[in-house]
C-alpha positions in Angstrom: 10.5 -26.4 18.7 13.1 -24.6 16.5 13.4 -27.7 14.2 9.7 -27.7 13.6 9.7 -24.0 12.7 12.6 -24.5 10.3 10.9 -27.5 8.6 7.6 -25.6 8.2 9.5 -22.6 6.7 11.2 -24.8 4.1 8.0 -26.6 3.1 5.9 -23.3 3.1 8.1 -21.4 0.7 5.6 -21.4 -2.2 2.7 -20.6 0.2 4.7 -17.8 1.9 5.4 -16.2 -1.5 1.7 -16.3 -2.3 0.8 -14.6 0.9 3.4 -11.9 0.3 2.1 -11.2 -3.2 -1.5 -11.1 -1.9 -0.4 -8.6 0.8 1.4 -6.4 -1.7 -1.6 -6.5 -4.1 -4.1 -5.6 -1.4 -1.9 -2.8 0.0 -1.5 -1.5 -3.6 -5.3 -1.4 -4.1 -5.8 0.4 -0.8 -3.1 3.0 -1.5 -4.6 3.6 -4.9 -8.1 4.2 -3.5 -6.9 6.5 -0.7 -4.6 8.3 -3.1 -7.4 9.0 -5.6 -9.6 10.3 -2.8 -6.8 12.7 -1.7 -6.3 13.8 -5.3 -10.1 14.5 -5.7 -10.1 16.5 -2.4 -7.0 18.4 -3.6 -8.6 19.2 -7.0 -12.0 20.1 -5.6 -10.7 22.0 -2.5 -13.0 20.0 -0.1 -12.7 20.8 3.6 -11.4 18.1 5.9 -12.1 18.8 9.6 -11.0 16.4 12.3 -12.2 17.7 15.7 -11.0 21.3 16.1 -8.3 20.9 13.4 -8.9 21.8 9.7 -6.5 19.9 7.4 -5.0 22.2 4.7 -5.8 21.2 1.1 -2.1 21.1 0.2 -1.7 18.3 2.6 -3.9 16.1 0.4 -1.8 17.0 -2.6 1.3 15.8 -0.7 -0.5 12.7 0.4 -1.6 11.9 -3.1 2.0 12.2 -4.4 3.3 10.0 -1.6 0.6 7.4 -2.1 1.3 7.4 -5.9 4.9 6.7 -5.1 3.9 3.9 -2.8 1.6 2.4 -5.5 4.4 2.6 -8.1 6.9 0.8 -5.8 4.3 -1.9 -4.9 3.7 -2.4 -8.6 7.4 -2.7 -9.3 7.7 -5.1 -6.4 4.9 -7.3 -7.7 6.6 -7.4 -11.1 9.9 -8.6 -9.5 8.0 -11.2 -7.4 6.3 -12.6 -10.5 9.6 -13.1 -12.4 11.1 -15.2 -9.5 
């Protein structure tokens, strides 16, 4: 069983790289959308109430910064994967 796995990994190198790039691209898009929504909430001061808890507006500012950092890193990673 382990030989079959090793052979399939060797043959699937190109396909595996494509899946990895696709995953990074999709996650980058999702992080961008959610980050922009948090930024809009932060700028407009919208309320976010989950059950009995009201999320503070500053939390969306922190989330927008964090997600921006994640998008930046994903973009850099995509650039490195493209050069390989």
